C-alpha positions as CSV (number, residue, x, y, z in Angstrom):
1,X,0.0,0.0,0.0
2,X,2.8,2.5,0.8
3,X,4.6,1.6,-2.4
4,X,1.5,2.2,-4.5
5,X,0.9,5.6,-2.9
6,X,4.5,6.6,-3.5
7,X,4.2,5.8,-7.2
8,X,0.9,7.8,-7.5
9,X,2.3,10.8,-5.5
10,X,5.6,11.2,-7.4
11,X,4.2,13.0,-10.5
12,X,2.3,15.4,-8.2
13,X,5.5,16.0,-6.2
14,X,7.5,16.7,-9.3
15,X,4.8,19.1,-10.6
16,X,4.8,21.0,-7.3
17,X,8.6,21.2,-7.3
18,X,8.6,22.3,-11.0
19,X,6.5,25.4,-10.3
20,X,9.3,27.4,-8.5
21,X,11.9,26.1,-10.9
22,X,9.9,27.4,-13.9
23,X,9.3,30.7,-12.1
24,X,13.0,31.0,-11.4
25,X,13.9,30.3,-15.1
26,X,11.3,32.9,-16.2
27,X,12.7,35.5,-13.9
28,X,16.3,34.6,-15.0
29,X,15.3,34.8,-18.6
30,X,14.2,38.4,-18.1
31,X,16.9,39.6,-15.7
32,X,19.7,41.7,-17.2
33,X,23.0,39.9,-17.5
34,X,26.5,41.4,-17.4
35,X,27.1,40.8,-21.1
36,X,27.1,42.7,-24.4
37,X,26.0,41.1,-27.7
38,X,28.1,42.1,-30.8
39,X,27.6,41.5,-34.5
40,X,29.4,42.5,-37.8
41,X,29.3,46.2,-38.4
42,X,30.0,48.6,-41.2
43,X,33.1,48.5,-43.4
44,X,34.5,51.7,-45.0
45,X,36.9,52.0,-47.9
46,X,39.6,54.4,-46.5
47,X,40.7,55.1,-50.1
48,X,37.2,56.5,-50.8
49,X,34.7,58.8,-49.1
50,X,32.6,58.7,-46.0
51,X,29.4,60.7,-46.0
52,X,30.5,62.6,-49.0
53,X,34.0,63.5,-47.7
54,X,37.3,61.8,-48.6
55,X,38.5,59.6,-45.7
56,X,42.1,60.5,-46.5
57,X,43.3,64.0,-47.7
58,X,46.9,64.7,-48.4
59,X,48.7,68.0,-49.2
60,X,52.4,68.7,-49.7
61,X,53.1,65.7,-52.0
62,X,51.8,64.2,-55.2
63,X,48.8,61.9,-54.6
64,X,48.1,58.9,-57.0
65,X,44.7,57.7,-58.1
66,X,43.8,54.4,-56.6
67,X,41.5,51.7,-58.1
68,X,41.4,49.0,-55.3
69,X,39.8,49.2,-51.9
70,X,41.1,49.1,-48.4
71,X,38.2,48.5,-46.1
72,X,38.4,49.0,-42.3
73,X,36.0,46.8,-40.4
74,X,33.9,47.3,-37.3
75,X,31.6,45.4,-35.0
76,X,28.4,46.8,-33.5
77,X,27.6,46.0,-29.9
78,X,24.6,46.6,-27.7
79,X,24.9,50.0,-26.0
80,X,26.4,50.4,-22.6
81,X,23.0,51.0,-21.0
82,X,21.1,48.3,-22.9
83,X,20.0,45.3,-20.8
84,X,20.9,41.9,-22.2
85,X,18.9,39.0,-20.9
86,X,19.2,35.2,-21.1
87,X,17.3,35.0,-24.4
88,X,19.6,37.4,-26.0
89,X,22.7,35.5,-24.8
90,X,21.2,32.1,-25.9
91,X,20.4,33.5,-29.4
92,X,23.9,34.9,-29.8
93,X,25.5,31.6,-28.7
94,X,23.6,29.8,-31.4
95,X,24.3,32.2,-34.2
96,X,27.6,32.4,-36.0
97,X,27.1,36.1,-36.7
98,X,26.8,37.1,-33.0
99,X,29.2,37.1,-30.1
100,X,28.7,37.3,-26.4
101,X,31.3,39.5,-24.6
102,X,31.6,40.5,-21.0
103,X,30.1,44.0,-20.6
104,X,33.2,45.4,-18.8
105,X,35.5,44.2,-21.6
106,X,33.6,46.3,-24.1
107,X,32.6,49.3,-21.9
108,X,34.6,50.5,-18.9
109,X,32.6,50.0,-15.7
110,X,31.3,53.0,-13.8
111,X,31.2,55.3,-16.8
112,X,28.2,57.0,-18.4
113,X,27.3,56.7,-22.0
114,X,28.7,60.1,-22.7
115,X,32.0,59.3,-21.0
116,X,32.4,56.1,-22.9
117,X,31.6,57.9,-26.2
118,X,34.2,60.5,-25.4
119,X,36.8,57.8,-24.6
120,X,36.2,56.0,-27.8
121,X,36.5,59.2,-29.8
122,X,39.7,60.0,-28.1
123,X,41.1,56.6,-28.9
124,X,40.2,57.1,-32.6
125,X,42.0,60.4,-32.7
126,X,45.0,58.9,-31.1
127,X,44.9,56.0,-33.6
128,X,44.7,58.4,-36.5
129,X,47.7,60.4,-35.3
130,X,49.7,57.2,-34.9
131,X,48.6,56.0,-38.3
132,X,49.8,59.1,-40.0
133,X,53.2,59.0,-38.2
134,X,53.7,55.3,-39.0
135,X,52.9,55.8,-42.7
136,X,55.0,58.9,-43.2
137,X,57.8,57.3,-41.2
138,X,57.7,54.2,-43.4
139,X,57.8,56.3,-46.6
140,X,60.4,58.6,-45.1
141,X,58.3,61.7,-45.7
142,X,58.7,64.9,-43.7
143,X,55.6,65.4,-41.5
144,X,56.3,69.1,-41.6
145,X,55.9,69.1,-45.3
146,X,53.4,66.4,-46.0
147,X,50.1,67.0,-44.2
148,X,47.5,64.2,-43.9
149,X,43.9,64.6,-42.7
150,X,41.6,61.7,-41.8
151,X,37.9,61.8,-41.7
152,X,35.6,58.9,-40.6
153,X,32.3,59.7,-38.9
154,X,30.4,57.5,-36.4
155,X,33.3,55.2,-35.6
156,X,35.3,55.1,-32.4
157,X,38.2,53.2,-31.0
158,X,41.7,52.4,-32.3
159,X,41.2,49.4,-34.5
160,X,41.3,51.2,-37.9
161,X,44.9,52.3,-37.4
162,X,46.5,49.7,-39.7
163,X,44.1,50.4,-42.6
164,X,44.6,54.2,-42.3
165,X,48.3,53.7,-42.6
166,X,48.0,51.5,-45.6
167,X,45.6,54.0,-47.3
168,X,48.2,56.7,-46.9
169,X,50.9,54.5,-48.3
170,X,48.8,53.5,-51.2
171,X,47.9,57.2,-52.0
172,X,51.5,58.3,-51.8
173,X,53.5,55.4,-53.1
174,X,51.2,52.5,-54.1
175,X,53.1,49.3,-54.7
176,X,56.3,51.3,-55.2
177,X,56.1,50.9,-59.0
178,X,53.1,53.0,-59.9
179,X,50.4,50.4,-59.3
180,X,47.8,49.9,-56.6
181,X,49.0,48.4,-53.3
182,X,45.9,46.4,-53.4
183,X,46.4,45.1,-56.9
184,X,42.9,46.3,-57.7
185,X,41.4,43.9,-55.1
186,X,39.1,44.7,-52.2
187,X,41.3,44.2,-49.2
188,X,39.9,44.5,-45.6
189,X,41.5,44.2,-42.2
190,X,41.8,45.4,-38.7
191,X,44.5,46.2,-36.2
192,X,45.8,49.0,-34.0
193,X,49.1,50.7,-35.0
194,X,51.6,52.8,-33.1
195,X,53.8,55.5,-34.4
196,X,56.6,53.0,-35.1
197,X,54.3,50.9,-37.3
198,X,53.7,48.0,-34.9
199,X,50.4,46.3,-35.3
200,X,48.3,45.3,-32.2
201,X,45.4,43.1,-31.5
202,X,41.8,44.5,-31.4
203,X,39.2,41.7,-30.6
204,X,36.1,40.8,-32.5
205,X,38.0,39.6,-35.6
206,X,35.7,36.7,-36.3
207,X,32.8,39.1,-36.7
208,X,34.9,41.6,-38.7
209,X,35.9,38.8,-41.2
210,X,32.2,38.3,-41.8
211,X,31.6,42.0,-42.4
212,X,34.5,42.0,-44.8
213,X,33.2,39.1,-46.9
214,X,29.7,40.6,-46.9
215,X,31.2,43.8,-48.5
216,X,33.2,42.0,-51.2
217,X,36.7,41.6,-49.7
218,X,38.8,38.6,-50.7
219,X,41.8,39.4,-48.5
220,X,41.8,40.1,-44.8
221,X,44.8,41.5,-42.9
222,X,44.7,40.3,-39.3
223,X,47.1,40.9,-36.3
224,X,49.2,37.7,-36.1
225,X,48.2,37.2,-32.5
226,X,44.5,36.8,-33.5
227,X,44.9,34.3,-36.3
228,X,43.1,31.6,-34.4
229,X,40.2,33.8,-33.6
230,X,39.9,34.9,-37.2
231,X,39.9,31.4,-38.5
232,X,37.1,30.3,-36.1
233,X,34.3,31.5,-38.4
234,X,36.2,32.4,-41.5
235,X,33.9,33.0,-44.5
236,X,34.6,31.0,-47.7
237,X,36.7,32.8,-50.2
238,X,38.4,35.1,-47.7
239,X,42.2,34.8,-47.4
240,X,43.8,35.7,-44.1
241,X,47.2,37.4,-44.1
242,X,48.8,37.8,-40.6
243,X,50.7,41.0,-39.9
244,X,52.8,42.3,-37.0
245,X,54.0,45.6,-38.5
246,X,53.0,48.1,-41.2
247,X,56.0,47.0,-43.4
248,X,54.8,43.3,-43.1
249,X,51.4,44.4,-44.5
250,X,52.9,46.4,-47.3
251,X,55.3,43.7,-48.3
252,X,52.6,41.0,-48.2
253,X,50.3,42.9,-50.4
254,X,53.1,43.6,-52.9
255,X,54.0,39.9,-52.9
256,X,50.4,38.9,-53.4
257,X,50.1,41.1,-56.5
258,X,53.3,39.7,-57.9
259,X,52.4,36.0,-57.2
260,X,55.2,35.7,-54.5
261,X,55.2,34.0,-51.2
262,X,52.7,35.5,-48.8
263,X,52.5,34.6,-45.0
264,X,49.6,32.5,-43.8
265,X,47.9,32.1,-40.4
């Protein structure tokens, strides 16, 4: 008799226990989590224009006409004040074109939206200055003579530095023999750069390769330290070229055009 009652009571017991569990999951699903969801963002050809203005302007030296494209890449993340819940995180984990990142990795904790925007803008300006110094130093151009202006709206952070430098080199020198540094291709990439031309890691490269392929790139320049991350979700038809310095990127693109040996991840 005891055994029979136990068997009959078990489903009811499980049902009663399940009520608070379901309620807890429902609350957890709606509660904000300390994450940010990112996805592929815009790409911009630094050899062209942005919002009707040339991205790169140069005075004090002859500027050559370019035919290829050098596309800087970005990611778009949920805003610093936007709540991300369990459903958002689960969806991002399932999809290849989304990434879940710790909120404090993307946005400094304890700062307002305005402070974060100001910080990102300052990082972009610093990156642009370093990109100009690196490119002119590589070409042995006098910065007091050759003046370079960079214009890119609605983008913050330092990750476009490498592409800015390459754009300046292409406009002033090309492949060194009068042709495009790109060989007429659509080349994309990412990477910080310092005044000495050293390339640094940036994060989000798996999403940036998707943005590059979406916008027609066939070659992607990636900081060497991030090769593994770039290969994780690499789109078909997109070739990775690892770089550690500006001169590496230039020499690799020149070798690519001439059919020479090009580094691989």
